[in-house]
N, C-alpha and C positions, 0 to 999 in steps of 0.2 A: 311336161304337163303343168299348167298353172294350178296353184293351190285351190282356187275357186272351182276349177274343173274337177279336181280330185275329190273335193268335198261333195260335189253333186253326185259323183259316182258312188261315193260311200253312202249317201242318203238313198240312192236307188237300190244299192245292195241291201240296205236295212229294210226297205219297203218290200223287196222281193223275198228275202230269206227270213225276215223277222229278227235278225241279229247280225252283228258284224264280229268276225273273229280276226283280230289284228294281224296275226301271222299269215292267214290266208289272203287277207286284203293286201298286205304288203307284197306278197308274191304275185298276186294278180296285177297290181299296179306298178310292179318293178321299182319299189321304193323300200326304204328301211322301215322296220317296225316302229322305230322312234318317230319317224315322220307320220305314220298312221296314228300313233298315240297322240301326237301333238294335234293333228287334225280332229281327232275325237274329243280331245279336251276343249278345243275351240267350239266345236259343234254343240257340245254339252253346255258350254257357257252361254250359248245362244238359245238354249232350251230345246234343241232339235233332236236330242237323243239322251239316253242315260248311260254313262260309262259303267262298266262292270269289269271284273277281273278278266283280262284276255281280250276285251273288245267292248261292244256296246249293245244295248237293247233299245227298243222304241221308248221315248219319253211319254209320260202320261199327260194328257191335256187337263187333268183334274188337279193341277197344282195351284190353281188360282185361289183367291180367298173366298170366304163363304158367300159374299154378295155376288161375286162374279159367277160362281158355280151354280147359283140359282137359275141361271139362264142357259145352262148346258143340258141337253137331252131331257127337257122337262117332261115330255110325254112318256119317255122310257122310264124315268124315275117314278112317275106316278104309277105306272103299271107294275114295276118291280116292288114298290111299296105295298100295293094291293096284294100281290102274290105272297110277299113275306108275312103280311098280317095274318094270313090264313094258316101259318105254321105255328102260331101260338095257341096253346091249349089252356082251358080254364084252370086256374089255380097255380099256374107256373110263375116262377120268379125269373124275370127277363132283364138282361142288360141291353139297353139300346144306346148305340153310339150317337155322336153328333153327326151333322152333315145334312145335305139337301135330300138325299134318298131316304135317310132315316126319318126326316120330317114327313115324307110321304107315307111311310109305314105307319106312323102315329095317326095320321089323318084317316087311315083306312081301317083302324081297329074297330071291331063291332061294338056298338054302343052298350051291349049287354055283357061284354067280356069281363070276367072277374080275374084279375091277375095283379101281380106286383111288378112295376117297372122301376128299375134302378138306372140312373143316368148321370153323366157328368156334363150334360148339355142343358143349359138354361132354356134354350129354345124348345127342346123336347118336353121338359118339365112344364113349361107354360102351355104348350099345345095340349097337354094331358090334364091341365087343371080343371077343365070343364067336363072331363069324362066321369060319369057317375059311379063306376064300379072298379076303376083301376086305382090302386094305391101307388103313389109316386114317392120314391126316395131319391133325394139329390145327393150327389157326392161333391164335396168341396174341392178347394184347390185354387191355384192361380188361373185366372181367365186367360186362355190363349186366344187373343182376339181374332187371329187369322181364321180359325175354325170355330170360334165361339164355343169352346169346351174348357173344362177344368183340366189342368195338368199339374205335375209336380209330385213331391213326396207325400203330401197330405192326401191327394187323390189316390195314389197307389196304396197307401196304408188303409184307407177306407175300403178299397176294393178287396183287400185281403181278408176282410171280416165277413165276406159274403160267399155263398155257394149258389150260383144261379143255374137254372136249367138250360137257358139259351143265351147266347150273345150275338146280337145282330151288329156286325162290324161294317163300318164304312172305311174304305181305303182309297188311295190314289191309283194303285196299280195291283193287278193280279197277273202273275206270270208262272208258267209251269216249272221253270227253273229257278227264278229269283224269288218265288213265293209272293207273299203279300207285303207291300211296302207303301210308305207314305213320305211326306216331304219334310217332317219335323222330327227331330230326335226325341224330344220329351213326349210328344204326342204318340210316337211309336211305342214308347215304354208304357204308357197308360193303356193303349190297345192290347199290348202283350199281357199286361196284368189282368185285364178284363177277360181275355181268352183263357188264361190259366185258371181263372176262378169260375168258369162256366163248363158245364158238362158237354155242351156242343157249341161250336162257333160257326155261324153262317154269315158269309160275306154278301153284301149287296153291291152288285157291280153292273153299272150300265156298260154297254158294249165298248165304248171308247177306252175303258180302263183295262180291258182284257189284253193279254200279251204285251203289256208295257211294264216298265220298272221305274221306281222312284228311289231317292237316295238312302232311305232308312228302312231296313227290313223289320216287319212286325213279327210274323211267324212264317216258318216254312210251310209249303203247301200240304205236307203230310199231317199237319195239326188242324187242318180245316175239315169240318164235317159237311158243309153244304154251300152251294153257290146259287144265288138268285140273279138271273139275268134275263135278257129278252129272247123270245123264240126266234127272232130274226138273225141271231148269231149263227154263222155257218157251222155245220157239224165238225168240220176239220179244226176249227178253233176250239170247240168244246171237248174234242176227243182226248187231248192230254189230261184234262181234268177228270173226265170219266175214268180214264185208265188208272188214275191214282185212288179210285174208290170214293170220290167226292159225289154226293148227291146233287144233281143239277135240277133246279126248279125254274121252269121257263114261264115268263109272264106273257 
């Protein structure tokens, strides 16, 4: 069998089963596990899957930079932002992540909401500058231009001084086994610190991010309180998250 044929079969397996187990794939294709692992490395290099221990998971399409992500699932992100905005109660202290879905959350906050928003996203802060009753606190740090957010030790140290009620997290990937993950090591560390400093973490995930994986884990699924996604997501996709006790909010 040609390498190109074998790779197509592996991608078909990934689409059908939602994952590839290297040992099982090697037996099925009658090749060595080393051959399968090499194929997976090359497919991962092409951005077609995410390698994990023992095999592979679907790659997230949300690995593009901020500008490119503004054109992905725009209607879904608007609906998710509107649903997430309804979860904020007056008087709360809220972390809001950077990202295109978070931008929609900010735009749907009620004009009379009194709350404090803490963010490492200049875009979120600017969008809230005209809100009459929300206090905005910006976290410093090095600007990570890919996602337009602050990262680094200064950002993490500032986060440690706060105890928030909610953290609305944006990530590249949400997976029942791999947890929440993103594409940059430092950005993952900042998100992890934000989650640790909040009483509840709620992830904003448009459908294409579900059941996918990215290189750097943020938190395991058990540390997640809620998930906001679209009502169009099939129940069999949502079932593993419900089974872990995660509150599902459908837009």
